[in-house]
C-alpha positions in Angstrom: -93.0 -113.3 -178.0 -94.8 -114.4 -174.5 -98.2 -114.5 -173.9 -98.2 -111.4 -171.3 -96.5 -109.0 -173.4 -99.8 -108.5 -175.5 -102.1 -107.3 -173.2 -101.5 -104.1 -171.2 -100.2 -103.9 -168.3 -102.6 -103.3 -165.0 -100.3 -99.7 -164.2 -101.1 -98.6 -167.6 -104.8 -99.2 -167.7 -105.2 -98.1 -164.1 -103.7 -94.3 -165.8 -106.6 -91.8 -165.5 -105.7 -90.9 -169.4 -107.5 -94.9 -169.9 -110.7 -94.7 -168.1 -113.9 -94.0 -170.0 -114.9 -90.6 -170.6 -117.6 -90.9 -168.5 -115.4 -91.8 -165.9 -113.0 -89.2 -165.9 -116.2 -86.1 -166.1 -117.4 -87.8 -163.0 -114.0 -88.2 -160.9 -113.4 -84.4 -162.3 -116.4 -83.1 -161.3 -116.3 -85.2 -157.7 -112.8 -83.9 -157.5 -114.1 -79.7 -157.9 -116.6 -80.2 -155.5 -114.6 -81.8 -152.9 -111.7 -78.6 -153.7 -115.4 -76.3 -153.1 -117.0 -77.8 -149.6 -113.3 -78.3 -148.0 -112.6 -75.0 -148.9 -116.1 -73.8 -147.8 -115.6 -76.1 -144.7 -112.0 -74.8 -143.4 -114.1 -71.8 -143.3 -117.2 -72.7 -141.4 -115.5 -75.0 -139.2 -113.0 -72.1 -138.1 -115.2 -69.2 -137.9 -117.6 -71.8 -136.1 -115.2 -73.4 -133.8 -113.9 -69.0 -133.0 -117.6 -68.4 -132.4 -118.0 -71.5 -129.8 -114.6 -70.4 -127.7 -116.0 -66.7 -127.8 -118.6 -67.4 -126.3 -117.8 -69.6 -123.4 -114.9 -67.5 -122.5 -117.7 -64.7 -122.4 -119.9 -67.3 -120.2 -117.5 -67.6 -118.1 -115.3 -64.2 -117.9 -119.5 -62.7 -117.3 -119.6 -65.1 -113.8 -116.6 -64.4 -112.8 -117.7 -60.7 -113.3 -121.0 -61.4 -112.3 -119.5 -62.5 -108.5 -117.1 -60.4 -108.4 -119.6 -57.5 -107.8 -122.0 -59.2 -105.4 -118.6 -60.1 -103.4 -117.5 -57.6 -100.4 -113.9 -58.6 -99.0 -113.6 -56.5 -95.1 -110.2 -56.8 -93.2 -110.6 -56.2 -89.3 -108.2 -57.7 -86.7 -109.2 -60.9 -86.9 -109.0 -62.2 -90.6 -110.6 -60.9 -93.7 -114.3 -60.1 -93.4 -116.3 -61.9 -96.6 -119.8 -61.1 -97.3 -121.4 -61.9 -100.5 -123.4 -65.7 -101.8 -122.8 -69.4 -101.3 -120.4 -70.3 -103.9 -121.8 -74.0 -104.0 -125.3 -72.4 -105.1 -123.5 -70.9 -107.8 -121.0 -73.2 -109.7 -122.5 -76.4 -108.9 -125.5 -76.4 -111.2 -122.6 -75.7 -114.4 -120.0 -78.3 -112.1 -117.6 -75.4 -112.2 -115.5 -73.8 -109.4 -115.0 -70.6 -107.5 -112.4 -68.9 -105.0 -112.0 -65.9 -103.5 -108.4 -64.4 -102.6 -107.9 -61.2 -100.5 -105.7 -58.3 -101.8 -102.9 -60.3 -101.0 -103.4 -62.9 -102.5 -104.5 -65.6 -99.3 -107.2 -67.4 -100.5 -110.5 -66.8 -98.3 -113.2 -69.0 -100.2 -113.8 -71.8 -102.5 -116.6 -74.0 -103.1 -116.7 -77.8 -102.4 -114.5 -80.1 -104.1 -113.2 -77.3 -106.4 -109.9 -78.0 -108.7 -107.1 -75.5 -109.0 -107.5 -72.6 -110.9 -103.8 -71.2 -110.5 -102.7 -67.7 -109.1 -105.6 -64.8 -108.7 -104.1 -62.9 -111.8 -107.0 -60.5 -113.9 -108.1 -61.7 -117.1 -109.1 -65.0 -118.5 -106.2 -68.5 -118.3 -106.0 -71.7 -119.0 -104.8 -73.9 -116.1 -104.9 -78.1 -116.1 -108.0 -77.9 -118.3 -109.9 -75.7 -117.0 -110.4 -72.0 -118.8 -110.4 -69.9 -115.9 -111.4 -66.1 -115.3 -110.3 -63.5 -112.7 -111.8 -60.7 -111.7 -111.4 -57.8 -109.3 -113.4 -57.4 -105.7 -113.9 -53.6 -105.4 -114.9 -51.4 -102.3 -117.4 -48.6 -102.4 -114.5 -46.2 -103.7 -113.6 -48.6 -105.7 -110.2 -50.1 -104.5 -109.5 -53.5 -105.3 -110.3 -55.5 -101.6 -110.0 -59.1 -103.4 -109.9 -61.7 -105.9 -112.5 -64.0 -107.2 -112.0 -67.1 -110.1 -114.3 -68.7 -111.7 -113.7 -71.9 -114.1 -114.6 -74.3 -115.8 -114.1 -77.4 -118.1 -112.6 -77.6 -121.4 -113.4 -80.1 -122.2 -117.6 -80.6 -123.0 -116.1 -77.6 -125.6 -113.5 -79.5 -127.1 -116.0 -82.2 -127.5 -118.8 -79.9 -128.8 -115.9 -78.6 -131.6 -114.7 -82.0 -132.3 -118.3 -82.8 -133.3 -118.9 -79.7 -134.8 -116.2 -80.7 -137.3 -117.2 -84.4 -137.4 -120.3 -83.3 -138.9 -118.9 -81.1 -141.3 -116.8 -83.6 -143.3 -119.3 -85.6 -143.1 -121.3 -83.2 -144.7 -118.3 -82.9 -147.5 -118.3 -86.4 -148.0 -122.0 -87.3 -148.3 -122.2 -83.6 -150.8 -119.1 -85.2 -152.7 -120.5 -88.5 -152.6 -123.9 -87.3 -154.1 -121.8 -84.7 -156.7 -120.1 -88.2 -157.9 -123.3 -90.0 -158.4 -124.8 -86.4 -160.0 -122.3 -86.6 -162.2 -121.5 -89.8 -163.3 -125.2 -90.4 -164.0 -125.2 -86.4 -165.6 -122.3 -88.3 -167.6 -123.8 -91.0 -168.8 -126.5 -89.4 -170.4 -124.3 -87.1 -172.4 -122.2 -90.4 -173.2 -125.9 -92.5 -174.6 -125.8 -90.6 -178.0 -121.7 -91.1 -178.7 -121.5 -94.8 -177.2 -125.2 -95.4 -179.8 -122.8 -94.1 -182.7 -119.9 -96.2 -180.8 -122.3 -99.5 -180.8 -123.6 -98.7 -184.8 -120.1 -97.7 -185.9 -118.7 -100.9 -184.1 -121.6 -102.7 -186.2 -120.9 -101.7 -189.4 -117.1 -102.4 -189.1 -118.1 -106.1 -187.6 -120.6 -106.5 -191.1 -118.2 -104.5 -193.4 -122.3 -103.5 -195.0 -121.7 -99.0 -194.8 -125.3 -99.0 -196.0 -126.3 -98.5 -192.3 -127.8 -95.3 -191.1 -125.9 -93.9 -188.1 -128.6 -92.7 -185.1 -129.8 -89.1 -185.1 -129.3 -87.6 -181.9 -132.1 -85.4 -180.9 -130.2 -82.1 -179.6 -128.3 -80.3 -182.7 -125.2 -80.1 -180.4 -121.5 -81.1 -180.7 -122.5 -84.6 -181.0 -125.9 -84.2 -183.5 -123.4 -82.7 -185.5 -120.6 -85.4 -185.2 -123.7 -87.9 -185.8 -124.1 -85.9 -189.3 -120.5 -86.1 -190.0 -120.2 -89.7 -189.7 -123.3 -90.3 -191.8 -122.1 -88.2 -195.0 -119.4 -90.3 -194.2 -120.9 -93.3 -194.5 -122.8 -92.2 -198.0 -119.4 -91.5 -199.5 -118.6 -95.1 -198.0 -121.4 -97.2 -199.8 -121.8 -94.6 -202.8 -117.8 -95.8 -203.6 -118.3 -99.0 -202.4 -121.1 -99.8 -204.4 -119.4 -98.1 -207.4 -116.1 -100.6 -207.2 -118.5 -103.7 -206.8 -120.0 -102.8 -210.0 -116.9 -102.0 -212.0 -115.6 -105.3 -210.4 -118.8 -107.1 -211.3 -118.4 -106.3 -214.9 -114.4 -107.1 -214.5 -115.9 -110.3 -213.5 -118.6 -110.5 -216.0 -116.0 -109.9 -218.8 -113.1 -112.5 -217.6 -115.6 -115.3 -217.6 -116.4 -113.8 -221.2 -113.7 -114.3 -222.3 -112.0 -117.3 -221.1 -114.6 -119.5 -222.4 -114.6 -117.7 -225.5 -110.7 -118.7 -225.6 -112.3 -122.1 -225.1 -113.1 -122.0 -228.9 -109.8 -120.8 -230.2 -107.7 -123.0 -228.2 -109.8 -126.5 -229.1 -109.8 -125.3 -232.7 -105.8 -125.1 -232.9 -105.3 -127.9 -230.1 -107.1 -130.3 -232.9 -105.9 -128.3 -236.0 -102.1 -129.0 -234.3 -102.9 -132.9 -233.8 -104.3 -133.6 -237.4 -100.8 -131.5 -238.5 -98.8 -133.9 -236.1 -100.5 -136.9 -238.0 -99.7 -136.3 -241.3 -96.7 -135.4 -240.4 -95.3 -139.0 -239.0 -97.2 -140.2 -241.5 -94.9 -138.3 -244.5 -92.0 -138.8 -241.8 -91.1 -135.1 -241.4 -89.5 -136.1 -237.7 -88.2 -132.6 -237.4 -91.5 -130.6 -238.6 -93.3 -133.8 -235.8 -91.0 -132.0 -232.9 -91.4 -128.3 -233.3 -95.6 -129.5 -234.0 -95.0 -131.7 -230.1 -93.6 -128.6 -228.6 -96.5 -126.6 -230.3 -99.2 -129.0 -228.6 -97.9 -129.3 -224.7 -97.6 -125.4 -225.7 -101.2 -125.1 -226.3 -102.5 -128.2 -224.2 -100.9 -125.8 -221.2 -102.5 -123.0 -222.6 -106.4 -124.4 -223.3 -105.8 -126.1 -218.6 -105.1 -122.5 -217.8 -107.9 -121.5 -219.8 -110.5 -123.3 -218.0 -109.0 -122.9 -214.8 -109.7 -118.9 -215.0 -112.9 -119.9 -216.5 -114.2 -122.1 -213.5 -112.8 -119.3 -210.8 -114.3 -116.1 -213.0 -117.7 -117.8 -212.8 -117.1 -118.8 -209.2 -116.5 -115.0 -208.7 -119.3 -114.1 -210.7 -121.9 -116.6 -208.6 -122.6 -118.3 -212.0 -122.7 -121.0 -210.1 -122.9 -124.8 -212.7 -125.7 -127.1 -213.3 -126.3 -128.7 -210.3 -127.4 -132.4 -209.9 -127.7 -134.9 -207.6 -124.5 -136.9 -207.7 -122.3 -138.9 -205.8 -118.4 -137.7 -204.2 -117.9 -140.8 -203.6 -117.5 -141.5 -207.6 -116.1 -138.5 -208.5 -113.2 -139.0 -205.6 -112.3 -142.4 -207.4 -112.7 -141.4 -210.7 -110.3 -138.7 -210.0 -107.9 -141.2 -208.5 -107.9 -143.7 -211.1 -107.0 -140.3 -213.3 -103.8 -139.4 -211.8 -102.4 -143.3 -210.6 -100.4 -142.9 -213.9 -98.1 -140.0 -212.5 -98.3 -141.5 -208.9 -94.5 -143.2 -209.7 -93.1 -144.4 -207.2 -95.3 -143.4 -204.7 -97.9 -145.6 -202.4 -102.2 -144.1 -203.5 -104.2 -145.4 -200.9 -107.8 -144.9 -201.3 -110.3 -145.2 -198.3 -113.4 -144.9 -199.9 -116.3 -147.4 -199.2 -119.7 -145.7 -198.7 -121.9 -143.6 -201.3 -121.9 -139.8 -200.2 -124.9 -138.8 -202.5 -124.8 -134.4 -202.8 -125.8 -132.2 -204.9 -122.8 -130.5 -207.0 -121.7 -129.9 -210.6 -119.5 -134.3 -210.8 -117.0 -132.5 -213.4 -116.2 -129.5 -210.5 -115.7 -132.3 -207.9 -114.3 -134.2 -209.8 -112.0 -131.1 -210.5 -111.6 -130.4 -207.0 -110.1 -133.8 -205.6 -107.9 -134.4 -208.8 -106.4 -131.1 -208.2 -105.8 -131.8 -204.0 -104.4 -135.7 -205.3 -102.4 -134.0 -208.0 -100.9 -131.3 -205.6 -99.6 -134.0 -203.7 -98.0 -135.9 -205.8 -96.2 -132.5 -207.6 -95.3 -131.7 -203.6 -94.2 -135.4 -202.5 -90.5 -137.1 -202.9 -91.0 -140.7 -204.7 -91.2 -143.5 -201.5 -93.8 -141.3 -200.3 -97.8 -142.6 -199.1 -100.8 -140.8 -200.0 -103.7 -140.9 -199.0 -107.5 -140.2 -200.1 -109.7 -140.5 -197.4 -113.6 -140.2 -198.0 -116.3 -140.6 -194.8 -119.7 -139.1 -193.4 -119.0 -136.8 -190.4 -123.3 -135.7 -189.0 -124.9 -134.1 -191.7 -121.7 -133.4 -194.2 -119.2 -135.6 -196.0 -115.8 -134.4 -195.6 -112.6 -135.3 -198.5 -108.9 -135.7 -196.7 -106.4 -136.0 -199.1 -103.2 -136.6 -196.9 -99.1 -137.6 -197.6 -96.2 -137.9 -195.4 -93.9 -135.1 -197.2 -92.2 -132.2 -195.9 -95.5 -130.3 -194.9 -96.3 -127.0 -195.7 -93.7 -123.6 -195.4 -94.6 -121.6 -192.7 -94.7 -119.2 -194.8 -97.1 -120.6 -197.1 -99.4 -122.0 -194.6 -101.9 -119.1 -194.8 -102.0 -118.7 -198.7 -102.4 -121.9 -199.5 -105.4 -121.4 -201.4 -104.7 -118.3 -202.7 -104.3 -118.1 -206.7 -101.2 -117.7 -208.4 -99.1 -119.2 -204.9 -96.4 -121.6 -205.8 -94.0 -123.6 -203.7 -91.2 -124.6 -204.4 -89.3 -127.1 -202.7 -86.7 -129.8 -202.7 -89.5 -132.2 -202.4 -91.3 -130.9 -205.8 -90.6 -133.5 -208.8 -93.3 -132.1 -211.3 -91.8 -132.4 -214.4 -93.5 -127.9 -214.7 -94.4 -126.0 -212.6 -98.0 -125.6 -211.7 -100.1 -122.6 -212.2 -100.3 -121.4 -209.0 -104.5 -122.5 -209.3 -105.0 -126.1 -208.2 -105.8 -125.2 -204.6 -108.0 -122.0 -205.3 -109.6 -124.1 -207.7 -110.5 -126.7 -205.3 -111.2 -123.7 -202.6 -113.7 -121.8 -204.7 -115.4 -125.4 -205.7 -115.9 -126.3 -201.8 -117.0 -122.7 -201.4 -119.3 -122.6 -204.5 -121.0 -126.1 -202.9 -121.7 -124.5 -199.8 -118.8 -126.4 -198.0 -115.1 -125.4 -196.0 -111.2 -125.8 -197.5 -108.6 -126.5 -195.0 -104.9 -127.6 -194.6 -103.5 -128.4 -191.6 -100.3 -130.7 -190.1 -100.9 -134.5 -190.9 -100.4 -137.2 -188.5 -98.0 -138.8 -190.5 -96.1 -134.7 -190.5 -96.3 -133.6 -193.9 -99.9 -132.0 -195.1 -103.7 -133.1 -194.7 -106.5 -131.1 -197.4 -110.4 -131.5 -195.7 -113.4 -130.8 -197.8 -116.3 -130.4 -196.2 -119.8 -130.7 -198.3 -123.0 -130.8 -197.3 -124.5 -133.9 -197.9 -127.7 -133.8 -200.3 -131.5 -134.0 -198.2 -132.8 -137.6 -198.6 -135.3 -137.8 -201.1 -138.5 -138.8 -200.0 -140.1 -142.4 -201.8 -142.5 -141.8 -203.8 -146.2 -143.2 -202.2 -147.2 -146.8 -204.0 -150.7 -146.7 -205.4 -153.4 -148.9 -203.8 -154.8 -151.7 -205.3 -158.7 -151.6 -206.2 -160.8 -154.2 -205.5 
């Protein structure tokens, strides 16, 4: 699997269903507000636009009718006589155009710079960006004697309508933004108790301590009910954990006590078997001696297993052995001397040229290093090189046991320090399988002394076990007594 395969894709992260609840509430609130405002703005905009256009049409039409009532057109043999006010005085202030036609449609008079207004058709019309109103001019007998056209540009009206829609759009967007901000504030306030519950639950999950209490929301609502339910669940888990720990503590104490009690009869059995073996050898009973020797080996193995179980059980039960100021380098050197006869054709190198004072149990430290060396001998072929290295790193003592053997199988990398973990392979040369507790004892001793144990690949490709223990604090030198004069 590639490194990117474990990450969620960008599309999945941007999917709304993966957004935080407060964001979804905010977007939903703002979206609904936007929809309502769009509908409302469309209705208001249409009504306002129609009203503006109707008012403009009314002004144009009213101006045309007012002018028509003030004009009189009289046909004469010499032409058409037009009487009425000056068109420029009426239309120029409004930027309008006006034209007067006789009944035959001939132009009789027009304002200065009047634009083309189209044919004189009674009513309202639009011609080349002009809104035109045409009204009939009547005589005293209400007979039509001519027409007057009054026109104004539509551009100012269109600009007004555009500004109206722009104001409406800005209002919709502004109101939507305010709704989003208000929605986010409300969502944050509503989600604050849940965020507090989540943070507390995350801390409990991290620390594994169900004895903590959930924060109690002020309101007795759904969030308060959730907090009360989580609190009840935590109390149940805390009670179950206390009961489980009590049972496990009793089990560990029982194993420790039983292992301790088993040592006495096993020691007695070993002593009696050794006496019996010596007696049989003295009387020359070879057959019975073989049986006794086998029983001795089995009893010795059982005694070692009980000793291992006792050490681990005491570590589990928190029964720390007596601690004293001792030299870890000396304990490691003694372990190397003890394991030397068993290395066979392997090469054992020891780098141990300085004292490493620690506060610990010399027997347990000796057993820790002995188990590491025995493990290296057991799992390396003849001709291998085993190195025991001791040094100081800062305020810690470091013990390393490295080899150039086949190393640790991949499937055992994460469990070599587990109890009863065994690795059988072609490089194993021990006459009998181990108990599977050696490396578990190594870690138990290291941890009980305030240190740690780890395994990595050595420079030569084999295994490298590394132990770190805190060095003992330097003891203050006693003050020298001053002589008297």
